[in-house]
C-alpha positions as CSV (number, residue, x, y, z in Angstrom):
1,M,-47.2,-91.4,-88.8
2,E,-47.7,-89.2,-86.1
3,S,-46.5,-89.7,-82.4
4,I,-48.4,-89.5,-79.2
5,T,-46.7,-88.3,-76.0
6,I,-48.3,-89.6,-72.8
7,Y,-47.5,-88.4,-69.2
8,P,-48.4,-91.3,-66.9
9,E,-48.8,-89.9,-63.4
10,N,-47.4,-93.0,-61.6
11,E,-46.0,-96.4,-62.2
12,N,-49.3,-98.3,-62.4
13,Q,-50.6,-95.8,-65.2
14,K,-47.1,-96.4,-66.9
15,A,-47.3,-100.3,-66.5
16,L,-50.9,-100.3,-67.9
17,I,-50.1,-98.3,-70.8
18,K,-47.1,-100.3,-71.6
19,S,-48.7,-103.7,-71.5
20,M,-51.8,-102.4,-73.7
21,L,-49.2,-101.2,-76.3
22,E,-47.4,-104.4,-76.3
23,E,-50.9,-106.4,-76.5
24,M,-51.8,-104.2,-79.5
25,N,-48.1,-104.8,-81.0
26,V,-47.7,-101.0,-81.3
27,P,-44.1,-100.0,-81.2
28,Y,-43.2,-97.5,-78.3
29,E,-40.3,-95.5,-76.6
30,I,-39.8,-94.8,-72.9
31,S,-37.5,-91.8,-72.2
32,K,-36.5,-90.0,-69.0
33,A,-38.5,-86.9,-68.4
34,D,-35.4,-84.6,-68.6
35,E,-34.6,-86.3,-72.2
36,G,-37.7,-85.6,-74.1
37,V,-40.2,-82.7,-73.7
38,L,-39.2,-80.0,-71.4
39,L,-42.5,-78.3,-71.2
40,S,-46.2,-79.5,-71.1
41,E,-48.3,-78.2,-73.9
42,K,-50.1,-75.9,-71.4
43,E,-46.6,-74.5,-70.3
44,F,-45.5,-74.1,-73.8
45,Y,-48.6,-72.1,-74.8
46,A,-48.6,-70.0,-71.7
47,K,-44.8,-69.0,-72.4
48,L,-45.6,-68.3,-76.2
49,D,-48.6,-66.1,-75.0
50,H,-46.5,-64.2,-72.5
51,S,-43.6,-63.6,-75.3
52,I,-46.4,-62.4,-77.8
53,L,-47.6,-60.0,-75.2
54,Q,-44.1,-58.9,-74.3
55,A,-43.6,-58.1,-78.1
56,E,-46.7,-56.3,-78.5
57,Q,-45.6,-54.0,-75.4
58,G,-42.3,-53.2,-77.2
59,E,-40.3,-55.2,-74.6
60,V,-37.9,-56.6,-77.4
61,I,-34.2,-56.7,-77.7
62,S,-32.4,-56.2,-81.0
63,L,-29.1,-58.2,-81.8
64,S,-26.7,-57.0,-84.4
65,E,-25.9,-59.6,-87.1
66,D,-22.7,-60.4,-85.6
67,K,-24.4,-61.1,-82.2
68,Q,-27.0,-63.5,-84.0
69,K,-24.5,-65.5,-85.6
70,E,-22.5,-65.7,-82.5
71,F,-25.8,-66.7,-80.6
72,L,-26.5,-69.3,-83.3
73,G,-22.8,-70.7,-83.3
74,L,-22.5,-69.7,-87.1
């Protein structure tokens, strides 16, 4: 099954969503903002677009195979 991420803007919205899900017997999880998603969808796509633009303009850095393994902890 798919997941839905919801970002309530205040405690009232959070309480309403929570009670609606409970009434519908829909399982849910609540996590702290710093535990889950680091970027909103809009921020994610903006960063992705910026990275693609940088690559198209040749603003890239090449890493040796050893540096790649070190970076990835391999």
